[in-house]
N, C-alpha and C positions, 0 to 999 in steps of 0.2 A: 655653351654644351658645344654651339658647332665646331670649336678649337679644339675639343675630345678628336671629332673624329676625321677633320686635316693632319692631324698632328702624329698621328698614332697611323701605323700602317695594321692594323687586324688583318686573319687569314692571310697570311703573304706563306705559310710553310704546307707540305705536299698534307693531302689526310690519306688515309691509308684505314682499310680494317685487318688491322690484326689489332693487339693488349697497348703497342705502346705508344697509341696516337689520340690523346685526344679526345679527336671526334667519332670515334671506333664505331661508337653505341648512334651516335649519328649517327650514321650512314644505314645501320648496321638493318636498323628500324624504320630507314627512308625508305633502299632497297626493296621487299617482299614487292612493294606498291607499283613499281616501275617495267616495264617488259624495252627488252632493245628492242625496240621497230621505232619507225618512225615517227615521232610526235614530239610537243615541244614545250619546255620546260624550265618554269622563272624561279630565281634561286632570285628571293627581296631579301635587302640588305644585307648584300655579296661580301664587302668589304675589299680584298685584295683580289680573290676572286680562288683561291684555293679549294673551300667546299664545293662550289661550281665547277671546274676544272675537274675534281675527285669525281663525281657523276660521273662526266662524259667518259670519264676515265674508263669505266665500267659501261657505261652503254655510250657506247660509239655513236648510233642510233639514232639517238636523244636530242633532240637540236635545247644547247643550254642559254638562257639568256642570265644575265645576273643584271642586279638593279643597286644601284648606292646614292649616299647624298654625299661622299668625297669625293672629291676628284681628284685627291692622289691616288689615292683607292682602286679608281677608277685606269686611271695612267699606269698604275702599276700589275694591274691585273690584264689589262690588252698587252701587255707588251711582253709579258711571264704566261700567259695562260692564250694564244690566240685561234686554239681548235673551240672556244665561244665566244659569245657577241657579251657586250659590256656596254652598258645602258648608264647615266648623271641622269637620278633624278629624283627627285619627293615618292616616299610610295606610299603615302596619304592623298597620291595623284599622280597616278603611274600613264606615261603614256605610249599607249597601249588600246587596242581596240578593243571590244569584248568579245569572252569568249576565244583565247588569241594560246591560249594556256592547258596542254590537257594535264599538267603538274603544275602546283607549286609548290614554296618551300620556303621556310621561316626558319634559320637554327638559331638561334640567339638571338630573336627581333624583337620581338613584340611587346619586350620591358624598355627599353629605347624609344618607343613612340610617345609622341601628351595625348593621338589620336586611336588609340586603338581598335577603338571602332570605325574610327574613316579608312583604315591599313582594312580591316578585315572587310568593307565593304567592296571596296579596290580590287582585293583578291577572288568575291564573290565574282564580281567582272569582271576578269581578264580569264577565270576559267571557265572552260567548254560544258555545255551539259554533263553532269555528272562527274566533273574531273577531284583530285584526288589535291587537296592542301595537308602540310606536312608542318605543324611544328614541334620547333622546341621552345620551350620557356621554361626560366627556373620560377618557383613559384616561391618571392619570397616573401609575401604579406602572408603562409602559413604560418602556424605555432606548432607546427610538427619540424618546423627546419629548424637547426641552431642562426641561420641567418633570419629568418625570421623574426627569433624576439631578438637578433639584434639590432636589428633596423627600427625596435623599439629606444631605442637613444641613438639621440640629436645623432651627436661623433658620428656611431659606424653607418647611421643613413647620409647623413650628407656626405663619408669617405666613398658610398659603392655610389652617389652619383655626379661626386666628381671627377671619380677616377673611371669611372667603367660606364657612365650616363643612363645607372635604369631608376630611367624615374617611376616607371609601376612597379607595381609592390601585388602581383597576381595570386589569388590559390587559385586550386584545380577545380570548386565549384566557380568562379568567376570567368577563370576561361573559356570554360564548355557552354558558360552562358553569355559568355559573346558571342561560342561560332551561332552556338543553338539558335541564340535570337538575330540572327543575319545568315539566315537562308545556310545554317551546315550540320550535317547528321555523323554524330562520332561515331565512327569505326570501332579505333582502335584506343587503348595512353596504356602505357606503361613508362618505367621512371626508369631511372638513373641520377650518380651528382649523390650517393648517400653518404652515410658516416663519414669516412676519412678525404673526398675534398672541400667536403662542408669545412672542415677544420680548416685547412689549407687558406680556402679559398673566404673565408669570415676573416682570417688574419692576415694578409697576404699584402693587403689596400693600406688596413689600419697604418702595416712597420712601415710603407714606403711612404708613409706620411709620416710616421714617426722620426723619419732619418732624412727628411728633408727634399722627401724625393719630386721633383712636379707632378700633373698627373699627366704629363706628355711621357710618362717612362714605362718602359718595355723593357723584359727579362730574354726577350726573345730576338730584342735590337742590342742591348747593353752587353749582353752574356751570351748571348745562341750563336753571336754574330761578333764575340772580341777574336781582337789580333791573338789575343793567347790559344793557341791550338787547345791547350791545357787545361782553361778558362770553357773552352766549345765543348769540348767534350765532356769534361763534368758536368756542365747543363741543357745537357741533351740528356743524358745519360740517369740523371737526376729526375729530369722529366718524364723521358720513358717510365722508370721505375714505381714512378706516382701516377702515371696513367696504367699499368697492368694491374696496382695497386686496386685503384678505385672502381676499374673496368670489371676486373674479377668480380668487387665486391655487390656492386649491381647491377650485372648478371644473373646472380643468386638470388637477385632480390630486386628482381623486375616489373615483381606487380605487388610489393610493397613503397608505400609514399618514401622520396626520395626528394630530391632538393629541383631536380629536370621536371620533366614533364614532355612527355612524345606521342602528341595526339593526330591520327590521322582522322582525317575529315574526310565526309565528298559531297558536293554544294549540289544541294535540293533541286 
């Protein structure tokens, strides 16, 4: 499993507050919880640092730190986003003192963890009193999602694990219980990644398997950084259009259960 994280550079592309960005709603729903005052934020599972850096860009007075288990990702983050702090580490046992951060974010991270309870306990430990924890997590165990149904079949289930490292299959109820049982109060929940996103996401990785692409393959690297200018433009234009469709759909349905749940919680 570790090979996935060392061979893939997730999170290299700039995150923006516009409909063409895949992280549009992850940032949009986070930002009302932040203030542009001197404070400290930790982004757990920061990958190559683009999400962390985007927060810093919009809130320059916030001291942002990212932590990730991947040596390659942290090396990339340090080289490309120098206004932030980046640390190699395991989020189940983080190298930070108690009460170090006012905010902690986890953007599509909990589904990758073998021991999510340990992660939540660590988040609580490093948060200050009344600190905010904001997470975005796919509900791959929910029968209300396309992928939730598909993961009942071994082929699709193994595909999600091998290509994405999604070892957990959460539901809304299991996530809320996980947080509430470990010292958090839920402030707000919203949804994203509804029908169009799920259709693409559900079949993209099985397609890669069927055409014999290994688990290290990434479209952003293969097509998005192609030597062909036309290939690059077509790839990013297609991705932008799909993001616009998915984001617009999720804005209209933000209170209707979708694939990804955005949870804002406060440390009790």
